[in-house]
C-alpha positions in Angstrom: 11.9 9.1 25.5 11.2 11.0 28.2 12.3 8.7 31.2 8.9 7.1 33.0 8.7 9.3 36.3 8.2 11.8 33.8 5.1 9.8 32.0 4.0 9.1 35.5 3.4 12.5 36.2 1.9 13.9 32.8 -0.5 10.4 33.8 -1.2 12.5 37.2 -1.8 14.8 35.7 -5.1 13.7 33.5 -8.9 13.5 34.7 -8.6 9.8 35.3 -9.4 8.1 38.8 -11.7 5.6 40.6 -14.7 7.3 41.1 -14.5 8.1 37.1 -14.3 4.0 36.9 -17.5 3.5 38.9 -19.7 3.6 35.8 -17.6 0.6 34.9 -19.0 -1.1 38.4 -22.5 -0.8 37.6 -22.7 -2.4 34.2 -25.4 -4.3 35.3 -28.1 -2.0 35.8 -27.7 -1.2 32.0 -30.4 0.0 30.5 -30.8 -2.6 27.3 -30.8 -6.6 27.6 -28.1 -8.8 29.2 -27.4 -10.3 25.2 -26.9 -7.4 24.3 -25.0 -5.9 27.2 -22.8 -8.9 27.4 -21.9 -9.4 23.4 -18.1 -10.1 23.3 -16.4 -7.1 21.2 -15.3 -8.1 17.7 -11.6 -7.3 17.3 -10.4 -6.5 20.8 -9.7 -8.8 23.9 -12.2 -7.7 27.0 -9.0 -8.9 29.8 -6.6 -7.2 27.7 -8.6 -3.7 28.0 -9.5 -4.5 31.8 -6.0 -5.1 32.8 -4.5 -2.1 31.2 -7.0 0.1 32.4 -6.3 -1.2 35.8 -2.9 -1.0 35.1 -2.9 2.6 34.3 -5.5 3.5 37.4 -2.1 1.6 39.4 0.1 3.9 38.2 1.9 0.3 37.3 1.6 0.5 33.0 4.8 -0.8 30.9 6.0 2.5 29.4 4.7 1.6 25.6 0.8 1.8 27.3 1.1 5.3 29.9 2.7 6.8 26.6 -0.2 5.0 24.1 -2.8 6.5 27.1 -1.0 10.1 26.6 -1.5 9.9 22.9 -4.7 8.7 22.6 -5.7 11.4 25.9 -4.5 14.4 23.0 -6.6 13.1 20.7 -10.4 13.2 22.5 -9.1 16.4 23.7 -8.7 17.4 20.2 -12.1 16.0 18.6 -13.6 17.3 21.6 -13.6 20.6 19.8 -13.9 19.1 16.2 -18.0 20.0 14.7 -20.2 16.4 13.9 -19.1 15.1 10.6 -22.3 14.3 7.9 -21.9 12.5 3.9 -24.1 15.7 3.4 -21.4 18.1 3.8 -19.5 16.9 0.5 -19.3 19.9 -2.1 -20.0 17.3 -5.0 -23.8 15.5 -5.5 -23.8 12.4 -6.3 -25.1 11.0 -9.7 -28.5 9.9 -7.5 -29.0 13.4 -7.0 -28.4 12.9 -2.5 -26.3 14.2 -0.5 -26.6 11.6 2.3 -25.1 8.7 -1.0 -21.5 7.8 -0.3 -19.5 9.6 -2.7 -15.8 9.4 -2.8 -12.9 9.7 -5.2 -10.2 6.2 -6.0 -6.6 7.6 -4.9 -4.4 6.6 -7.5 -6.7 8.4 -10.6 -5.2 11.4 -12.2 -7.0 13.3 -15.1 -5.3 12.8 -18.4 -2.6 15.9 -19.0 -3.2 14.6 -22.9 -6.1 15.4 -23.1 -8.4 18.9 -23.1 -11.0 17.7 -20.5 -8.6 15.5 -18.2 -11.2 13.2 -19.2 -10.3 9.7 -18.7 -8.3 10.0 -15.5 -5.4 7.5 -15.6 -3.8 5.3 -13.1 -0.7 6.2 -11.2 -0.4 3.7 -9.1 0.8 4.8 -5.2 0.2 8.0 -5.8 -2.6 10.1 -4.6 -4.2 12.4 -6.6 -4.9 15.5 -3.3 -8.5 16.2 -5.4 -9.7 12.8 -3.6 -8.6 13.9 -0.6 -10.9 17.6 0.2 -13.8 18.4 1.2 -15.5 17.9 -1.3 -15.9 14.3 -1.3 -16.2 12.0 1.7 -13.3 9.8 1.6 -11.6 11.9 4.2 -15.0 12.6 6.2 -15.6 8.7 6.2 -11.7 8.2 7.9 -11.4 11.5 10.5 -15.4 10.1 11.5 -14.5 6.2 12.4 -11.2 7.6 13.8 -13.2 10.2 16.3 -15.5 8.3 17.1 -13.2 5.0 18.1 -10.6 7.6 20.0 -13.6 9.6 22.2 -15.2 5.9 23.2 -11.9 4.1 24.4 -10.9 8.1 25.6 -14.3 7.4 27.5 -13.6 3.6 28.6 -10.4 4.1 30.0 -10.8 7.8 32.1 -14.7 7.3 32.9 -14.5 11.2 31.4 -18.7 11.2 30.2 -17.7 14.2 28.0 -15.9 11.8 25.4 -18.8 9.0 25.8 -21.5 12.6 24.5 -19.6 13.3 22.4 -19.2 9.9 19.8 -22.7 9.7 20.7 -23.4 12.5 19.2 -21.0 12.3 16.2 -22.2 8.5 15.5 -26.3 9.7 16.1 -25.0 12.5 13.6 -24.5 10.4 10.6 -26.0 7.3 11.5 -29.3 8.6 12.4 -30.2 11.6 12.3 -32.5 12.2 9.3 -31.6 15.9 7.8 -27.9 14.6 8.2 -28.1 10.4 8.2 -26.3 8.4 5.7 -27.8 6.5 3.2 -26.4 2.4 3.9 -24.6 2.2 0.5 -21.6 2.4 -0.7 -22.8 2.7 -4.8 -20.6 6.0 -5.4 -17.4 5.0 -3.7 -13.8 5.4 -6.0 -15.4 6.7 -8.9 -13.5 7.2 -11.4 -14.5 10.4 -13.8 -14.8 9.7 -16.6 -15.0 5.8 -16.1 -17.3 5.1 -13.5 -19.9 6.8 -10.9 -18.3 4.4 -8.6 -16.7 0.9 -8.3 -16.6 -2.0 -6.2 -13.2 -1.3 -5.3 -14.7 1.6 -3.5 -16.3 -1.4 -1.2 -12.7 -1.2 0.9 -13.7 2.9 2.2 -16.7 1.2 4.3 -13.9 -1.1 6.3 -14.5 1.3 8.8 -17.7 0.7 10.1 -16.3 -2.4 11.1 -13.0 -2.4 12.4 -13.5 1.0 14.6 -17.3 1.5 14.2 -18.2 -2.1 15.9 -16.6 -2.5 18.5 -17.0 1.1 19.7 -21.2 0.8 19.3 -20.9 -2.5 21.4 -18.4 0.2 24.5 -21.0 3.0 24.4 -23.7 0.0 25.4 -22.4 1.0 28.4 -22.1 4.2 28.8 -25.1 6.8 30.4 -26.3 8.9 27.3 -26.6 5.4 24.9 -30.3 5.0 24.8 -32.5 2.2 23.7 -33.3 4.0 20.3 -30.2 4.4 19.1 -29.5 1.0 19.5 -32.7 -0.3 17.8 -31.7 2.1 15.0 -28.7 1.8 14.0 -28.7 -2.0 14.4 -31.1 -0.7 11.8 -29.2 0.6 9.7 -26.0 -2.3 10.3 -28.3 -4.7 8.4 -29.3 -3.1 6.3 -25.4 -1.9 5.1 -25.0 -5.5 5.8 -27.7 -6.8 2.8 -26.6 -4.3 0.5 -22.9 -6.1 1.2 -23.5 -9.1 0.7 -26.3 -8.3 -2.3 -24.9 -5.3 -4.4 -23.8 -5.4 -7.9 -20.6 -3.3 -6.2 -20.6 -5.9 -3.4 -20.3 -9.4 -5.3 -17.5 -7.5 -7.4 -15.4 -7.0 -3.7 -16.4 -11.1 -2.6 -14.4 -11.5 -6.2 -11.6 -9.6 -5.3 -8.6 -12.2 -6.0 -6.0 -9.4 -3.7 -6.5 -7.8 -0.3 -9.2 -5.9 -1.6 -10.9 -9.3 -1.1 -9.9 -9.8 2.5 -10.9 -6.6 3.5 -14.5 -7.5 1.4 -15.0 -10.6 3.8 -13.0 -9.1 7.5 -15.8 -6.2 7.5 -18.4 -8.1 6.6 -17.5 -10.7 9.5 -17.6 -7.4 11.6 -20.7 -6.3 10.7 -22.2 -9.8 10.7 -21.0 -10.3 14.2 -22.2 -6.9 15.4 -25.9 -7.8 14.0 -25.4 -11.2 15.0 -25.0 -13.0 11.9 -22.8 -16.4 12.9 -24.1 -18.2 9.2 -22.2 -14.9 7.7 -19.2 -14.5 9.3 -18.3 -18.6 8.4 -19.6 -17.5 4.9 -16.5 -15.3 5.3 -13.9 -17.2 6.7 -15.1 -20.0 4.2 -14.2 -17.2 1.5 -11.3 -16.5 3.2 -9.6 -19.9 2.8 -10.7 -20.0 -1.2 -9.0 -16.6 -1.5 -5.7 -17.9 0.0 -4.9 -20.6 -1.9 -4.0 -17.8 -5.0 -2.6 -15.2 -2.7 0.7 -16.3 -0.8 3.6 -18.2 -2.1 4.5 -21.6 -0.3 7.1 -19.2 1.8 5.0 -16.8 2.8 5.1 -13.8 0.1 1.8 -12.4 -1.5 2.8 -11.5 -5.4 -0.3 -10.1 -6.2 0.2 -6.8 -3.5 5.0 -7.2 -4.2 3.7 -6.2 -7.3 2.4 -3.0 -6.6 4.2 0.2 -6.5 4.1 0.1 -2.3 5.2 -3.2 -1.6 5.1 -2.9 1.8 2.3 -1.5 2.4 -0.2 -3.5 0.6 1.6 -6.9 1.8 1.2 -5.4 5.4 -2.3 -4.3 4.7 -4.0 -7.5 3.3 -2.5 -9.0 6.3 -3.9 -6.3 8.7 -7.2 -7.9 7.2 -6.7 -11.3 7.9 -5.6 -11.0 11.0 -9.2 -9.1 11.8 -11.0 -11.6 10.0 -9.1 -14.6 11.6 -10.1 -12.7 15.1 -13.7 -12.9 14.5 -13.8 -16.4 13.0 -12.2 -17.2 15.9 -14.6 -15.6 18.3 -17.6 -17.1 16.7 -15.9 -20.0 16.6 -16.3 -20.7 12.3 -12.8 -22.3 12.4 -9.2 -21.3 12.7 -7.5 -19.2 10.3 -4.2 -18.7 12.5 -3.2 -22.5 11.5 -5.1 -23.2 8.2 -2.8 -24.2 5.7 -3.8 -23.6 1.7 -3.1 -26.4 -0.7 0.5 -25.0 -1.5 1.4 -25.7 2.5 1.4 -21.9 3.5 -0.9 -19.8 6.0 -1.9 -16.9 7.6 1.5 -17.3 9.9 3.8 -18.8 7.1 3.1 -14.8 5.7 3.5 -13.3 8.8 6.6 -15.1 9.2 7.9 -14.0 6.4 7.4 -10.3 6.9 8.0 -9.9 10.2 12.1 -9.6 9.9 11.0 -6.3 8.2 9.0 -5.0 11.4 12.4 -3.2 11.9 12.4 0.0 9.6 16.0 -0.6 9.6 16.3 -3.4 7.3 15.7 -2.8 4.0 12.8 -4.5 1.9 14.2 -6.2 -1.0 11.1 -5.6 -2.9 10.4 -2.4 -4.9 8.3 0.4 -2.6 7.1 3.9 -2.6 7.4 3.3 1.1 8.4 0.4 4.7 6.6 1.8 7.6 7.7 -1.1 9.6 5.8 -0.6 12.7 3.2 -1.0 10.5 3.4 -5.0 11.4 3.0 -5.0 15.3 -0.1 -5.0 15.8 -0.7 -7.8 13.8 2.2 -10.2 15.8 1.3 -8.7 18.7 -2.5 -10.6 17.8 -0.7 -13.6 16.0 1.0 -14.2 19.6 -2.0 -13.9 22.0 -3.8 -15.0 20.0 -2.1 -18.5 19.8 -1.0 -17.7 23.8 2.9 -18.3 21.9 5.8 -15.6 21.8 6.7 -16.3 18.2 7.2 -13.3 18.1 8.7 -11.9 21.3 11.4 -10.3 19.3 10.4 -8.3 17.0 7.6 -7.3 19.1 10.1 -6.3 22.0 12.6 -4.6 19.0 10.0 -2.6 17.6 11.1 1.7 17.4 8.3 3.6 19.4 10.2 6.9 18.3 7.6 9.2 17.0 8.3 10.6 13.8 8.3 14.5 12.9 4.6 14.6 11.2 3.5 12.8 8.1 2.1 9.5 7.7 4.5 7.8 9.3 3.9 9.7 12.5 0.3 8.8 12.1 0.9 5.3 11.2 3.4 4.5 14.3 0.3 6.3 16.7 -2.0 3.4 15.3 0.4 0.9 15.5 1.6 2.0 19.3 -2.6 1.9 20.7 -3.4 -1.7 18.7 -0.2 -3.0 19.9 0.1 -2.0 24.0 -3.3 -0.4 24.4 -5.8 -1.8 22.9 -3.6 -4.8 23.3 -1.2 -7.0 26.0 1.6 -8.3 24.6 2.2 -12.1 26.0 5.2 -11.8 26.9 4.7 -8.8 29.0 1.5 -9.9 31.3 
């Protein structure tokens, strides 16, 4: 890493000033109702954001916070130049006949080489079929769209530069609102498998980003000068319709019954959307649902057998905990209960599972289970969140020792940047306050 002085000099060259922060001092003049403007974020902590913004303004930010900000700003500048995205851009047409319906292909399924037409496709767990990651379907497009909205919104929050908010709002209107390009609020054709199904309940997982990336961005953008009351009304309607689909559709009910990480992400996604449309009753349902499911997910020592059985055992063990910590955060804010300290009948719980995984947040340590990959730093945001929620320093050692050196390229680079942002820009580790 470069020295702190160099990083600060680079930060000083960015369009970040007290004048740019003035909009945040004028929130009381917002056009929206006090109830809407005052809504707390679902997954991130407002006081942590305020502290990090203050530290950046005063040039007193810790090295990882400054590095996370600079990476975010570069990504936001890039996103400014990208086109608006819509489900109507895909090459394939869903069985419904409408490109307004989201469509994706399951990543781990491949044409059967023993069949002339390759049908039905066969599963190769952990091995991604490039056909599921191109412009013909919507999977990559949805991930790119939600990441861009979150990045641009955060860049506006930390810099006060309206260009970022305006672009985020334009992306949102194009995806959710404009009649010619809007997505229908369902995932009926998500993670389809040629020769088997046009869509499957596992595809509900694709929508997790609507909760984890979009919900807090929408709440933040209520403060932006370009956000209009009609935008809020139409997004509220879309989210309410989508929540109803999640709760009542065949696909939604199927995912709710999933025993592994898919079930955890269903609960987290539904809780996040419910937070946005102010349905505390639904969040309570997701809390109880997760409690019942965790009894079958965790052993007494915190292992996750359903995830350890996968070819990417570390990834999916972390992935399930990512969902559970996100859910625990929303549940706690909603006042529905304490998922952090909940114990299963076997005496296990979320903290037990985090304790089990924590040593392998160090990517240099050998993960003792078969796995195609092991990106240990991915676990750091969950350890930070746990310490912050519990007001402890339980995982301080792992957090302090995290290696934020960026790999040259590939999935590990993106995962490291995401973890750095979540740990040091969207949060303030308890020991560094």
